[in-house]
C-alpha positions, 0 to 999 in steps of 0.5 A: 438686829445687829449693832457694834460693840468694840468693833465686833458686831453684836446681835440683839434679840428680836423681841416678841410678845413671848421673848423665847425663840425655838427652832427645830432643824432637820437635814440640810437646813440653812441656818440664819447667821452673821458671818465673822466674829460677833456677839449676842445679847441673849442666851443660846442653848443647842441640843443635838438629837442626831448627827453633829455640828461645830461651834466656835466660841471665844476662840475655842472650837467645839465639835458636838455630837448626838446627845450634846447640849451646848450653851452660849453666854451673852457677850461671848464672841461667836465665829461661824467662819469656815463652818458649813451653813447646813445642820446635818442630822437633827438639832434644837436651838433655843434663844432667849434674853436674860430677862425672860428668866432673870429680871436682874443680873443673869449671872446671879440667877441659879437657873442660868448658872450653866451659861457661866461655863467652867473654862472662863469662856462663854461656851460650855458643852454638856452631855445628856445621858441616853436615858434622859434624851427622850425627855429632853426632846419632849420638853423642847417639843412642848415649848415649840408647840406653845410658841407655834400654836399660841393658844390661850395662856401660851406665854405663861406655858412657854416660860414654864417649859423654859424653866423646866428645860433650864432645871434639866440643864442645871442637873447636868452640872449639879456635881459642879461646885457653885461659885462662892464668895468665900475665898477659902472655898475658892482656894479649895476648889482651885487646888482640886481643879489644879491637882485632881488628875494626880494623887490628891487627898484631904491632907494634901488640900489642907496643907495647900490652904494652910488648915488642919484636915479636921478644920478644913472638913468642917469648913467645906462641909458647912459651906457646900454640904459635901466633904473635900474628898467628895469634891475630889471624886466628883471632879474626877468623875466629871472628867472621866465622863468627858473623856469617855464620851469625847475620846477613844482612850482605853478605860484604863487610860481614862482612869489614869488620867483622872487620878486612878492608876489602878484600873480595877479601883477606877471601875469600882469607883465609877460604878459606885458613882454612876451605877454602871461600868465606865464602858457603858458610859461610852455612848459614842466617840466624839471627833 
């Protein structure tokens, strides 16, 4: 179902008794698609099991590889131009309208928060740790099974499986601060986002927002449950994970790019946060 919105085709979700659709694609499977830029009125989740694929959303090209999850928000401009019509390897695709989960505004629903993205765009890529990938396949397979065989209670079971899948998705980004209506917290996170790659301390953040370090610590802990330093570390670790799986930069260079110029100190902080050294996180390079 295709309509138009401001000159860009808009693809609507074809509603069924259960408003969830799952596709399991293996090998050179032809993907149904609208050529050229278009938008969706539904949410999209893609999980790559083997091989890779390319997604272009809101003008940004994302190259996905093994273990990646990619989500697309309603209204994002998707452009498949120049991409292969085949899906190499193996991937799962789940599509559903917001009302399958959120009866009111999807933007305020905690299970759908990952679809908001962190780059003011409608797409976001997340990495499933190798140890969790079998569980992801099981969840997707169970959802697909319910929608395929339609046994008694399949509608309720499908929604339950989708909910569990979205909980797992949310856990991939549970180190990202939730959106807050508090302008002070927003200012703190803006400073962390802008300056985490260089020298940054609680005192630096406090000076940037015009508070004493003690007062800022109280405000941030009360509003988020964590300290400013913990948020700085979380942001640095998140960027380190991204660089480790998406580039072939030496581990020492990764540390330097996320605010840890001392390779030994970076390795210790990473091990403390993840229980393993940085090199073990590097499951694959991402072109």
